[in-house]
C-alpha positions as CSV (number, residue, x, y, z in Angstrom):
1,M,71.0,81.8,121.2
2,K,70.3,78.8,123.0
3,L,73.0,76.7,123.8
4,E,71.6,73.5,122.1
5,N,71.0,74.9,119.0
6,I,74.8,76.1,118.9
7,L,75.8,72.9,119.3
8,R,73.5,70.9,117.4
9,S,75.8,69.8,114.5
10,T,78.7,68.8,116.8
11,G,77.7,65.7,118.1
12,I,78.2,67.3,121.8
13,R,75.8,65.6,124.4
14,V,74.3,69.0,126.3
15,P,73.0,67.8,129.9
16,E,69.2,68.7,129.9
17,D,69.6,71.8,132.2
18,L,72.2,73.2,130.2
19,A,70.6,73.2,126.9
20,E,68.2,76.3,127.2
21,L,71.1,78.6,128.6
22,D,71.3,81.5,126.5
23,I,74.6,81.9,125.0
24,T,75.7,85.8,124.4
25,S,79.6,85.1,122.8
26,I,81.7,82.7,122.0
27,H,85.4,83.0,123.2
28,E,88.5,80.6,122.7
29,D,90.5,83.5,124.4
30,S,89.6,83.1,128.6
31,R,90.8,86.8,128.9
32,L,87.4,88.0,127.0
33,V,85.2,85.4,129.1
34,A,81.9,87.1,130.8
35,P,79.0,85.7,131.9
36,G,77.3,84.2,129.2
37,T,80.3,83.0,127.4
38,L,80.7,79.4,125.8
39,F,84.5,79.0,126.2
40,V,85.9,76.3,123.4
41,A,89.8,75.5,125.0
42,V,91.9,74.8,122.2
43,R,95.3,73.6,121.7
44,G,97.4,76.6,120.3
45,F,101.0,76.3,119.5
46,S,102.3,78.0,122.2
47,T,99.7,77.4,124.6
48,D,96.4,75.1,125.8
49,G,93.1,76.7,126.2
50,H,92.4,73.6,128.6
51,L,94.7,75.1,131.2
52,F,92.4,78.2,131.2
53,I,89.5,76.1,131.9
54,E,89.3,76.6,135.3
55,Q,89.8,80.4,135.1
56,A,86.8,80.9,132.6
57,L,84.7,78.9,134.7
58,G,85.8,81.4,137.5
59,K,85.1,84.5,135.3
60,G,81.2,83.0,134.8
61,A,81.4,81.5,131.6
62,S,78.1,79.4,131.0
63,A,80.0,76.5,129.6
64,V,83.1,74.9,128.5
65,I,83.7,72.8,125.5
66,S,86.6,70.4,126.3
67,E,88.6,67.7,124.3
68,E,89.2,66.0,127.8
69,A,86.9,64.6,129.7
70,L,87.0,66.6,133.3
71,E,85.3,65.5,136.4
72,G,83.9,67.8,138.7
73,D,81.7,70.4,136.9
74,A,78.8,70.0,134.9
75,R,79.5,72.7,132.6
76,I,82.3,70.9,131.0
77,L,81.3,69.3,127.9
78,L,83.4,66.8,126.2
79,N,84.2,67.1,122.1
80,P,83.8,63.4,121.6
81,G,85.8,64.2,118.1
82,G,88.2,65.5,119.9
83,D,89.0,68.6,117.6
84,N,87.9,71.6,119.1
85,R,89.2,73.9,116.1
86,L,86.7,71.9,113.7
87,I,84.0,72.7,116.8
88,L,85.1,76.3,116.8
89,S,84.2,76.7,113.0
90,A,80.9,74.7,113.5
91,I,79.8,76.2,116.5
92,S,80.6,79.8,115.0
93,A,78.8,79.3,111.7
94,E,75.4,78.5,114.0
95,F,75.8,81.5,116.4
96,Y,76.7,83.9,113.2
97,R,73.7,82.5,111.5
98,K,76.2,81.2,108.7
99,P,76.4,84.8,106.7
100,W,77.7,83.2,103.2
101,N,74.5,82.3,102.6
102,E,73.5,85.5,102.1
103,L,76.6,86.7,100.1
104,S,78.3,85.9,97.1
105,V,81.6,84.6,98.8
106,F,84.9,84.6,96.6
107,G,87.7,82.8,98.5
108,I,91.4,83.1,97.0
109,T,94.4,80.8,97.8
110,G,97.7,80.4,96.3
111,T,101.2,80.8,98.0
112,N,101.7,84.8,96.1
113,G,98.8,86.8,94.5
114,K,96.8,86.4,96.7
115,T,96.3,89.9,98.2
116,S,96.3,91.4,94.6
117,T,93.8,89.5,93.2
118,A,91.6,90.1,96.1
119,R,91.7,93.4,95.6
120,M,91.5,93.7,91.9
121,L,88.1,91.8,92.1
122,R,86.6,93.6,94.6
123,W,87.5,96.7,92.7
124,I,85.6,95.3,89.5
125,L,82.4,93.8,91.6
126,E,82.1,97.1,93.7
127,K,82.5,99.4,89.8
128,N,79.6,96.9,88.4
129,G,77.3,97.7,91.4
130,M,77.7,94.8,93.9
131,Q,79.3,96.4,97.4
132,T,81.9,93.6,98.6
133,G,83.7,93.0,101.5
134,L,86.7,91.9,102.2
135,M,89.1,89.9,104.5
136,G,93.0,89.7,103.5
137,T,96.7,90.5,104.6
138,V,96.5,94.5,104.0
139,G,93.2,94.8,106.3
140,H,89.6,93.8,106.1
141,L,86.5,96.1,104.9
142,V,83.4,95.8,105.8
143,G,80.8,98.3,104.3
144,G,83.7,99.8,102.7
145,R,85.0,101.1,106.0
146,E,88.9,99.7,106.9
147,V,88.5,96.9,109.8
148,P,92.6,96.1,110.9
149,A,94.2,92.3,110.1
150,V,96.5,90.7,112.5
151,M,96.5,87.7,109.8
152,T,95.7,87.0,106.0
153,T,92.7,84.6,107.3
154,P,91.5,85.4,110.9
155,G,90.0,82.7,113.0
156,A,86.9,81.3,113.1
157,L,84.8,83.3,114.9
158,E,86.4,86.5,113.4
159,I,85.3,85.0,109.9
160,A,81.6,84.1,110.5
161,G,81.5,87.5,113.0
162,L,83.1,89.6,110.2
163,M,80.9,88.4,107.2
164,R,77.6,88.4,109.6
165,R,78.5,92.7,109.9
166,M,78.7,92.6,105.8
167,V,75.5,91.5,105.8
168,E,74.4,94.0,108.0
169,A,76.3,96.9,106.5
170,G,74.9,96.0,103.4
171,D,77.5,94.2,101.0
172,R,76.2,91.4,98.6
173,C,79.7,90.0,98.6
174,C,82.3,89.1,100.5
175,V,86.4,88.2,98.6
176,M,88.9,86.8,100.8
177,E,92.0,85.8,100.9
178,V,92.7,82.0,102.2
179,S,95.9,80.9,103.7
180,S,96.9,77.2,103.5
181,H,97.4,77.8,107.6
182,A,93.8,78.3,107.8
183,L,92.8,75.5,105.7
184,S,95.0,73.5,107.7
185,L,93.7,74.5,111.0
186,G,89.8,74.9,110.0
187,R,89.1,78.2,110.3
188,V,87.3,78.0,107.4
189,E,85.9,74.5,107.1
190,S,82.2,75.6,107.6
191,V,82.4,78.5,105.4
192,K,81.0,77.7,102.0
193,F,82.4,79.9,98.7
194,D,80.3,80.4,95.4
195,L,83.9,80.4,93.9
196,T,87.1,79.2,94.6
197,L,90.6,80.8,92.8
198,F,94.1,79.2,93.3
199,T,96.8,81.5,91.7
200,N,100.1,79.7,92.3
201,I,102.2,77.3,94.6
202,T,105.6,78.2,95.2
203,Q,108.2,77.4,98.2
204,D,106.8,78.8,101.5
205,H,105.4,77.5,104.8
206,L,107.7,74.5,105.2
207,D,108.2,75.5,108.8
208,Y,104.7,74.5,109.0
209,H,103.8,71.9,106.6
210,R,105.6,68.7,106.2
211,D,106.4,68.9,102.4
212,M,105.3,70.5,99.1
213,D,102.7,67.9,98.6
214,D,101.4,68.7,102.4
215,Y,101.4,72.5,101.2
216,L,99.4,72.1,98.0
217,R,97.3,69.5,99.3
218,C,96.1,72.4,102.1
219,K,95.5,74.6,99.5
220,K,93.2,72.5,97.0
221,H,90.7,71.7,100.2
222,L,89.4,74.6,99.2
223,F,88.2,73.2,96.6
224,D,86.1,70.9,98.4
225,L,84.6,74.2,100.1
226,R,82.3,75.1,96.9
227,K,78.5,75.7,97.4
228,T,76.5,73.2,95.1
229,G,77.3,74.9,91.5
230,G,79.6,76.9,93.0
231,S,82.8,77.6,90.6
232,A,86.9,76.6,90.4
233,V,89.4,78.6,88.7
234,V,93.2,77.7,88.5
235,G,96.2,79.3,87.3
236,T,98.2,77.5,85.5
237,Y,100.7,80.1,84.6
238,S,103.0,78.7,87.4
239,E,104.2,75.1,88.0
240,G,102.4,72.6,90.2
241,F,98.8,73.8,89.6
242,P,96.1,71.4,90.7
243,N,93.7,69.7,88.3
244,V,90.6,70.5,89.6
245,E,87.2,68.3,88.3
246,G,84.4,71.1,86.6
247,G,87.4,74.2,87.0
248,V,88.4,76.6,84.4
249,T,91.9,77.6,83.4
250,F,94.0,81.2,83.2
251,G,97.3,81.5,81.8
252,L,99.5,81.1,78.6
253,R,98.4,77.9,77.4
254,E,96.5,77.6,74.5
255,C,94.2,75.2,76.2
256,D,93.3,77.5,78.9
257,D,90.0,78.6,78.9
258,Y,91.1,82.0,79.8
259,R,94.1,82.5,77.8
260,I,96.9,86.2,78.2
261,E,98.1,87.2,75.1
262,D,99.5,90.4,73.7
263,V,101.1,91.4,77.3
264,D,103.0,94.7,77.3
265,T,104.6,96.1,80.3
266,S,106.5,99.2,81.3
267,L,107.1,102.1,83.9
268,S,103.3,103.2,83.6
269,G,101.5,100.3,83.9
270,I,100.4,96.8,82.1
271,S,98.0,95.6,78.9
272,F,97.3,92.2,77.8
273,R,94.4,90.6,75.7
274,L,92.2,87.9,77.7
275,V,90.7,85.5,75.2
276,S,87.9,83.2,75.9
277,K,85.2,81.3,74.1
278,G,82.8,84.3,73.4
279,F,85.3,86.9,73.4
280,S,88.8,88.5,73.1
281,L,89.2,91.8,75.4
282,Q,92.0,94.6,75.9
283,A,92.7,95.0,79.7
284,R,95.0,98.0,80.7
285,M,95.9,99.0,84.2
286,Q,98.0,102.0,85.4
287,V,100.0,99.5,87.6
288,P,102.9,98.2,86.9
289,G,104.8,95.1,87.3
290,K,104.3,92.0,84.8
291,F,102.8,89.6,88.2
292,N,100.1,92.1,87.5
293,V,98.8,90.7,84.3
294,F,98.4,86.9,86.1
295,N,96.5,88.9,88.9
296,A,94.4,90.9,86.6
297,A,93.5,87.5,84.6
298,G,92.7,85.6,87.4
299,A,90.1,88.3,89.0
300,L,88.5,88.7,85.5
301,A,88.6,85.4,84.7
302,A,86.7,85.0,88.0
303,A,83.9,88.1,87.5
304,V,83.3,86.8,84.1
305,E,82.6,83.3,85.9
306,R,80.1,84.9,88.5
307,G,78.2,86.7,85.5
308,I,79.7,90.1,85.5
309,E,79.9,90.7,81.2
310,P,83.6,91.1,80.3
311,G,84.0,94.3,79.1
312,A,82.8,95.7,81.9
313,A,85.1,93.7,84.2
314,A,87.8,94.5,82.0
315,G,86.9,98.6,81.8
316,A,86.8,98.6,86.4
317,L,90.7,97.9,85.9
318,E,91.5,100.6,83.7
319,D,91.2,103.4,86.8
320,F,92.5,100.1,89.8
321,P,94.9,101.9,91.9
322,G,96.9,99.5,93.0
323,V,97.7,97.4,96.2
324,P,99.6,98.7,99.4
325,G,102.8,97.2,99.5
326,R,103.1,96.0,95.9
327,F,105.7,97.2,94.2
328,Q,104.2,100.1,95.5
329,P,106.5,103.1,94.1
330,V,108.1,105.6,96.4
331,D,107.8,108.6,94.3
332,L,109.5,112.1,95.0
333,G,110.6,113.2,92.0
334,Q,113.7,111.5,91.5
335,D,114.5,110.2,88.3
336,F,114.8,106.7,89.2
337,L,112.7,104.2,90.7
338,V,111.7,103.1,94.2
339,A,109.5,100.3,94.8
340,V,108.2,98.6,97.7
341,D,106.9,94.9,97.9
342,Y,105.8,92.1,100.0
343,A,108.2,89.4,98.1
344,H,109.2,87.2,100.8
345,T,109.4,83.8,99.1
346,P,111.8,82.7,96.5
347,D,109.5,82.7,93.6
348,A,107.6,85.7,94.6
349,L,111.5,87.4,94.8
350,A,112.3,86.3,91.3
351,R,109.0,87.6,90.2
352,V,109.6,91.0,90.8
353,L,113.6,91.1,90.3
354,E,112.6,89.9,86.7
355,Q,109.7,92.8,86.6
356,A,112.2,95.2,87.9
357,S,115.1,94.6,85.1
358,Q,112.3,94.4,82.4
359,L,111.4,98.1,83.3
360,T,115.1,99.2,83.2
361,G,118.1,99.2,81.2
362,N,120.0,100.3,84.2
363,R,120.9,98.7,87.5
364,V,118.1,96.6,89.6
365,I,119.3,97.6,93.0
366,A,117.7,94.9,95.9
367,V,116.9,95.3,99.2
368,F,115.7,92.1,101.2
369,G,116.2,89.7,103.9
370,A,114.1,86.9,105.6
371,G,111.5,86.8,108.4
372,G,113.1,84.7,111.4
373,D,111.1,81.6,112.9
374,R,110.1,80.6,109.7
375,D,111.4,78.8,106.7
376,R,115.1,78.2,106.7
377,A,115.4,76.6,103.6
378,K,113.8,79.1,101.3
379,R,116.8,81.5,103.0
380,P,119.6,80.2,100.4
381,V,117.1,80.0,97.7
382,M,116.6,83.5,97.9
383,G,120.1,84.4,97.8
384,R,120.9,82.5,94.8
385,I,117.8,83.9,92.9
386,A,118.6,87.8,94.1
387,A,122.4,87.0,92.9
388,D,121.3,86.0,90.1
389,L,118.9,88.4,89.0
390,A,119.5,92.0,90.7
391,D,123.0,93.9,90.0
392,I,123.4,95.4,93.8
393,L,122.6,93.4,96.5
394,I,122.1,94.4,100.5
395,V,121.5,91.6,102.5
396,T,119.5,92.7,105.4
397,S,116.7,91.9,108.4
398,D,113.5,91.5,108.2
399,N,111.5,90.3,110.7
400,P,114.1,88.3,112.6
401,R,111.5,87.4,115.8
402,T,113.5,85.2,118.5
403,E,116.3,84.2,115.5
404,D,119.4,86.2,115.6
405,P,119.5,88.4,112.5
406,N,123.0,88.2,111.6
407,M,122.7,84.1,111.5
408,I,119.4,84.7,109.2
409,I,121.6,86.8,107.3
410,S,125.0,84.1,106.9
411,Q,122.1,81.7,106.0
412,I,121.2,83.8,102.9
413,M,124.8,84.4,102.1
414,N,125.0,80.7,101.8
415,G,123.4,80.7,98.5
416,I,125.6,83.3,97.1
417,G,128.7,82.1,95.5
418,P,132.3,83.6,95.8
419,D,132.2,84.9,92.3
420,D,129.3,87.3,93.2
421,T,129.8,88.7,97.1
422,G,131.6,91.9,95.0
423,R,128.2,93.1,94.5
424,V,126.8,92.1,98.0
425,A,126.9,94.1,100.8
426,V,125.7,93.2,104.4
427,E,123.8,95.6,106.4
428,P,122.0,94.0,109.2
429,D,120.1,97.2,110.2
430,R,117.4,97.6,107.7
431,R,117.0,101.3,107.9
432,A,120.5,101.7,107.3
433,A,120.2,99.5,104.6
434,I,117.6,101.4,103.0
435,R,119.3,104.4,103.1
436,T,122.5,102.8,101.0
437,A,120.4,101.9,98.3
438,V,118.6,105.2,97.9
439,R,122.1,107.1,97.6
440,M,123.7,104.8,95.2
441,A,121.0,105.0,92.7
442,E,121.6,106.4,89.7
443,S,119.1,107.9,87.1
444,G,117.1,105.1,85.5
445,D,118.1,102.5,88.4
446,V,115.2,100.5,90.0
447,V,115.7,99.7,93.6
448,V,113.4,96.7,95.1
449,I,113.1,96.9,98.8
450,A,111.5,93.4,99.4
451,G,110.2,91.4,102.2
452,K,107.5,93.9,104.4
453,G,105.4,95.3,101.3
454,H,102.5,97.0,103.4
455,E,103.3,95.8,107.0
456,D,104.3,99.1,109.3
457,Y,106.3,97.2,112.0
458,Q,109.0,95.0,112.4
459,I,109.2,92.1,115.0
460,I,112.3,92.2,117.5
461,G,112.3,89.3,119.8
462,L,108.6,89.0,121.2
463,V,108.3,93.1,120.6
464,K,106.5,94.5,117.7
465,V,108.3,98.5,116.8
466,H,106.9,100.7,113.9
467,F,108.8,100.7,111.1
468,D,107.6,101.2,107.6
469,D,109.7,100.5,104.4
470,R,107.7,103.2,102.7
471,E,108.4,105.6,104.9
472,E,112.1,105.0,105.3
473,A,112.4,105.0,101.7
474,A,110.6,108.8,101.5
475,A,112.9,110.1,104.1
476,A,116.0,108.5,102.8
477,L,115.0,110.3,99.2
478,R,114.3,113.3,100.9
479,E,117.8,113.2,102.0
480,V,119.2,112.2,99.0
481,L,117.0,115.1,96.9
482,E,117.8,118.1,99.4
């Protein structure tokens, strides 16, 4: 694509002798630059792309976009707006020919429930004859094929590239998890959504956002990115939800547009009634967890809003297989439940432990920790929640990253009162903590291993090592059952 066409919406002045340059790739990582590349210098959290402009030019970059005026090379183009993240979003849209205009795009944001809601919605769409791509935490799907995910919402270049691949693979829809980081950093600024859905908001990412108001403001920006005539769906089952003009709501209130009634949960699954104008339908899933009632209700509301017949939408969920790492059972025939869950926020931990309590009259044994280099304020809060809702706690390491695991654990313990310490064990070795929990479980107990879910790694320092809670739980169960 010609350079002038890629930059036509950016306000960047392109010299006449560069306008007709053929750009074959766009990169913000100088290591990927080759002849024909347009290099965009982005200021990151740990490094600054401007430091690598000379390297990019040396590797044959056709042009460079800089936030700083630099002399000496006509190929260095100044971004007058001064924000190359937004430029990256705009030129990605041009380079990949705005693939969202050829797809029905569903964007889902919120602190908890994004992954499950997205996977349920994709399942409904697929079951109703609409081939659907997916972008999210557990992984991406393009034309039905899995693509590994590094982050919940990828960068602007990858988003546009993945959507173009979806179009070429025959996908008609794209369901996408949209994180607050992605909204704040402009990764989806050029994307246009047919439907935007808000699950809930609870404390998380306050290591990045100034406060909860800033966090909610970022989340709400998703609604500004709708196509003309696009829909908005808002969950009201948790405090702090936004009011969105023209949006519809789902939740437990009498006034909700999609009202949840007659909820029933068991070890074998959930059922509930969804009532809206013109219909009242029974929804069932063979996936346990009361929180999945809200995820399913959101997915159903989104599907119906975009024209799927309500009964067909609900019927599709009956054989939904669940989501990896979301209250995922590890079953080797034992007479107690072991479930692995991604819960790593106070609200999510409370939900999963409350659900565990509702599933058994016996004990709830919780294994959990907190991630390093992340929101420290939530650590004692999670300790207090676990002490209130579980019968036995084993506090362990999560992804400590560059922090001392023992310091993280001590901050969790600060939320646990002296009267509760008799029910608490500290085991920094996560593998040993899981084994301890499984070995102490008795008939009818529920063991919840929280924090990492689908992740198959642990980050210690700057090193990522293989570690999968599901594998470790299975290994522990084999030892117990032998």
